[in-house]
Structure formats: C-alpha cells, structure tokens
C-alpha positions in Angstrom: 9.9 -30.3 0.5 7.3 -27.9 -0.9 8.1 -28.8 -4.5 8.6 -32.5 -3.7 12.1 -32.5 -5.0 14.8 -34.9 -3.7 18.0 -33.1 -3.1 21.8 -33.6 -3.0 23.8 -32.1 -0.2 26.7 -30.9 -2.4 24.3 -29.1 -4.8 22.6 -27.4 -1.8 26.0 -26.5 -0.4 27.1 -24.9 -3.7 23.8 -23.0 -4.0 24.2 -21.7 -0.4 27.8 -20.6 -1.1 26.6 -18.6 -4.0 23.9 -17.0 -1.8 26.5 -16.1 0.8 28.7 -14.4 -1.9 25.5 -12.6 -3.1 25.0 -11.1 0.3 28.3 -9.1 -0.1 26.3 -6.8 -2.3 25.5 -4.9 0.9 29.1 -3.4 0.6 28.6 -2.0 -2.9 27.7 1.6 -3.1 24.9 3.2 -5.2 23.6 0.3 -7.3 20.8 1.5 -9.6 17.3 0.1 -8.7 16.8 -1.7 -12.1 20.3 -3.2 -12.1 19.8 -4.3 -8.5 16.5 -6.1 -9.4 18.0 -7.8 -12.5 21.1 -9.0 -10.6 18.9 -10.5 -7.9 16.6 -12.3 -10.4 19.6 -13.7 -12.3 21.6 -14.8 -9.2 18.5 -16.3 -7.4 17.5 -18.2 -10.5 21.1 -19.5 -10.8 20.9 -20.6 -7.1 17.7 -22.6 -7.9 19.4 -24.1 -11.0 22.4 -25.2 -9.0 20.3 -26.7 -6.2 17.7 -28.6 -8.2 18.7 -28.5 -11.9 16.3 -27.3 -14.6 14.1 -30.3 -15.4 11.6 -28.6 -17.7 10.4 -24.9 -17.9 7.3 -25.6 -15.9 9.3 -27.3 -13.1 11.9 -24.6 -13.1 9.4 -21.8 -12.8 7.7 -23.8 -10.0 11.0 -24.1 -8.2 11.8 -20.4 -8.5 8.3 -19.4 -7.3 8.6 -21.7 -4.3 12.1 -20.3 -3.6 10.9 -16.7 -3.6 7.8 -17.5 -1.5 9.9 -19.4 1.1 12.5 -16.6 1.2 9.8 -13.9 1.6 8.2 -15.9 4.4 11.6 -16.5 6.1 12.6 -12.8 5.7 9.3 -11.6 7.1 9.4 -13.9 10.1 13.0 -13.0 10.9 12.4 -9.3 10.4 9.4 -9.4 12.8 11.3 -11.4 15.4 14.4 -9.1 15.2 12.6 -5.8 15.2 10.5 -6.9 18.1 13.3 -8.4 20.3 16.2 -6.4 18.9 14.9 -3.2 17.5 18.3 -1.8 16.4 19.8 -5.0 15.0 18.7 -4.7 11.3 20.8 -3.0 8.6 19.2 -2.7 5.1 21.2 -1.7 2.0 20.9 -2.7 -1.7 18.0 -5.0 -0.9 20.1 -7.0 1.6 19.2 -7.2 5.2 21.9 -7.8 7.8 20.9 -8.7 11.4 23.5 -7.8 14.0 22.7 -10.7 16.3 24.5 -13.7 17.8 24.8 -17.0 15.9 22.6 -18.6 18.7 19.9 -16.0 18.2 20.1 -16.5 14.4 19.9 -20.3 14.7 16.9 -20.0 17.1 15.1 -17.7 14.7 15.9 -20.0 11.7 14.4 -23.0 13.6 11.2 -20.9 14.4 11.0 -20.0 10.7 11.4 -23.5 9.5 8.7 -24.9 11.7 6.3 -22.0 10.9 6.8 -22.5 7.1 6.5 -26.3 7.5 3.1 -26.0 9.3 1.9 -23.5 6.6 3.1 -25.9 3.8 1.4 -28.9 5.4 -2.0 -27.1 5.7 -1.8 -25.6 2.2 -1.0 -28.9 0.4 -4.2 -30.0 -1.3 -2.9 -32.5 -3.9 -4.6 -35.9 -3.6 -5.3 -38.8 -5.9 -8.8 -39.7 -7.1 -9.0 -42.8 -4.9 -7.3 -44.3 -1.9 -6.0 -47.8 -2.8 -3.5 -48.5 -5.5 -1.5 -51.5 -6.9 2.2 -51.2 -6.0 5.3 -53.1 -7.1 8.7 -53.0 -5.4 11.7 -54.5 -7.2 15.0 -55.3 -5.6 17.8 -57.5 -7.0 15.7 -59.0 -9.7 12.8 -60.0 -7.3 9.6 -58.1 -6.8 6.7 -57.8 -4.3 3.4 -56.7 -5.7 0.3 -55.8 -3.7 -2.0 -53.0 -2.6 -1.0 -49.7 -1.0 -3.1 -47.2 0.8 -2.8 -43.5 0.1 -2.6 -41.4 3.3 -2.7 -37.6 2.8 -1.3 -37.1 6.3 1.8 -39.2 5.5 4.6 -36.8 4.7 7.4 -39.1 5.8 10.8 -38.5 4.0 14.4 -39.5 4.7 15.9 -36.7 6.7 19.3 -37.0 5.0 18.4 -37.2 1.3 14.9 -35.8 1.3 13.7 -38.9 -0.6 10.0 -40.0 0.1 9.4 -43.0 2.3 6.8 -45.7 1.8 5.9 -47.8 4.9 5.5 -51.5 4.1 4.7 -54.5 6.2 7.6 -57.0 6.7 5.6 -59.9 5.5 4.9 -58.1 2.2 8.5 -57.3 1.4 9.7 -60.8 2.5 9.4 -61.9 -1.1 12.4 -59.6 -2.1 14.6 -59.6 1.0 15.8 -61.8 3.9 15.0 -61.2 7.5 18.2 -59.2 7.9 17.2 -55.8 6.3 20.4 -54.2 7.6 22.4 -55.8 4.8 20.3 -54.3 2.1 21.4 -51.5 -0.3 21.5 -48.0 1.3 20.1 -49.3 4.6 19.2 -46.7 7.2 16.9 -45.9 10.0 14.0 -43.5 9.3 12.7 -41.6 12.4 8.9 -41.3 12.6 6.4 -39.8 14.9 2.6 -40.2 15.2 0.0 -39.3 17.7 0.2 -42.7 19.3 3.9 -43.7 18.7 7.3 -42.6 17.7 10.7 -44.3 16.9 12.7 -45.3 13.9 12.0 -47.8 11.2 14.6 -49.8 9.2 14.6 -48.8 5.6 16.3 -49.7 2.3 16.4 -48.3 -1.2 14.9 -50.7 -3.8 15.9 -50.7 -7.5 12.5 -49.2 -8.3 9.0 -48.6 -6.9 6.0 -48.6 -9.2 2.4 -47.5 -8.7 -0.5 -48.4 -11.0 -2.6 -45.3 -11.9 -5.4 -45.3 -14.6 -4.1 -48.3 -16.5 -0.4 -47.4 -16.4 2.6 -48.1 -14.2 4.6 -45.1 -13.0 8.0 -45.7 -11.4 10.7 -44.1 -9.4 14.1 -45.3 -8.1 14.2 -42.5 -5.5 11.8 -44.1 -2.9 12.9 -45.6 0.5 10.9 -48.5 1.8 10.6 -48.5 5.6 9.7 -51.8 7.1 7.3 -52.3 10.0 6.4 -55.5 11.9 2.9 -54.2 12.7 -0.2 -54.3 10.6 -0.6 -50.9 9.0 -4.3 -50.8 9.1 -7.0 -53.5 8.7 -7.7 -54.0 5.0 -6.4 -55.7 1.9 -3.2 -53.6 1.6 0.3 -54.0 2.8 1.9 -50.6 2.3 1.2 -46.9 3.0 2.3 -44.0 0.9 1.7 -40.2 1.0 1.9 -37.0 -1.0 5.8 -37.0 -1.3 5.7 -40.2 -3.4 3.1 -38.7 -5.7 5.1 -35.5 -6.1 8.1 -37.5 -7.0 6.3 -39.0 -10.1 4.2 -35.9 -10.7 6.0 -35.0 -14.0 5.2 -38.4 -15.4 1.5 -38.3 -14.5 -1.0 -37.5 -17.3 -4.7 -36.7 -17.5 -5.2 -34.8 -14.3 -4.6 -37.6 -11.8 -3.8 -35.1 -9.1 -5.7 -31.9 -8.5 -4.5 -28.7 -6.9 
C-alpha cells in the first residue's frame, strides 16, 4: 500500500459500504456548493477513519492525502477511458460521476487503474535506509533467530490477503525457531512471488515479533510474515531479505531521520 498500512477486510468492507451510500448523493437535487464540499470532506475522512483508524494526526492526514490522490488518479483514468471508448456513458451531478457501463467493462477499467497507480507508486517511492545491512531478530514460541538482513529497495512483497509485509528468510536461518514442517506454524500460508528469473509461492508464517536494529535501538513489529526459501538469497553474510513495506510498518517508531523522503 502507498501508506504502508496493514489492513483488515471487515474495516475496508465497512468503509466501502459507506462510500456506496455516499454515491446516492447523485439523486439529491440542488445541493449548495459549499455544503457539497463540506459533506464530501466529512464523509471521505470518515471512510479513511473506518478503514485505517486514526493513529496520530500526522498519520491520519497522510492517509487522507493518499486517499484523495488515489481517488483523483482513479477517477481521471476511468473518465479518460470511458469518454474515449464510451463517449455518452458518463453522468455528472453533485460531484458524483456515474458511468453507464457493464460490470465487465467497469472491472476491466478498475484493473487498468490499479496497475497504473501501482506502477506510479513504485516509481515514486524514494524512502530508503542509510545503509543496506541490518541486524534482525525473529521470535516465535519463546525461541529466536538472530542474524543479518539485507535491505532491498525493489522488494515490495506483501501478503495478498492481509497486506502485511513479508521478509524472505533462508530455511537454515529460521531452523532455530521452527521444525522442518513449516505448515504447522501459526498463520501458515503460501506467499506468491515473481522475479525476473523466477516465480512461484513461498511457505510463510507469522512470528510473535520481528525486530530490526537501527542506530543503537531495536524496533519491532508483530505484523510481519516470514517467507522461507531453501535457496541462498545472495552471497554474503546475511540470511534474510526485507524491503520498504517492513520499514513503513515501523515508520512511526523511527526517530532521528532514519528514512528520507
């Protein structure tokens, strides 16, 4: 995600339901401009609150800004597609746009919008740590594995169901905290992945906590999946690979400008 949030399906569903009800404003006659704007700001802010919670003021403002930017981008792409392919399909009233198109066309347009915005998001992300190799500690059922992890700015791997970030770890490294049968571990699942050279699915589990050592202090999260690979990640003295999503998960705990924008 753009803001690095993990998410819960029920909260997103509730927020989407509110958005659907909000679209019924298209049937209301003669809403004054100022009232229209205020209603939108309040309802859209409420949608963000329902979906992600408030956290703190800075985080909430960031969430709202990202929500508006994504919606502007989505609306612009959909409007361009529909007016080009279906010139008479758009109805605009009270700031609400209704596209008179089939569900299949809408789904196809939504997929195009998603991939377009994902590409833009990937190329505009500039957060990175000040170095590449960090100490990492993974704790599970009272046992822990500690070693070195390599930061990879191109690694944006997340669990497709929960949105939680994923760290890739060598099997030998996590053998200290689990048996060979990973399928019996807590919240086991398969994480699909794709690289230039390979693709497939990695077995993964959710440890009790994952910690990273930055500038003399450990920062932890219990929202990180560990995907296990039998291969050597890269040659070097490290056994795990993490990316921007993990850093964004602990961003609110970081102090002293560890990450730059």
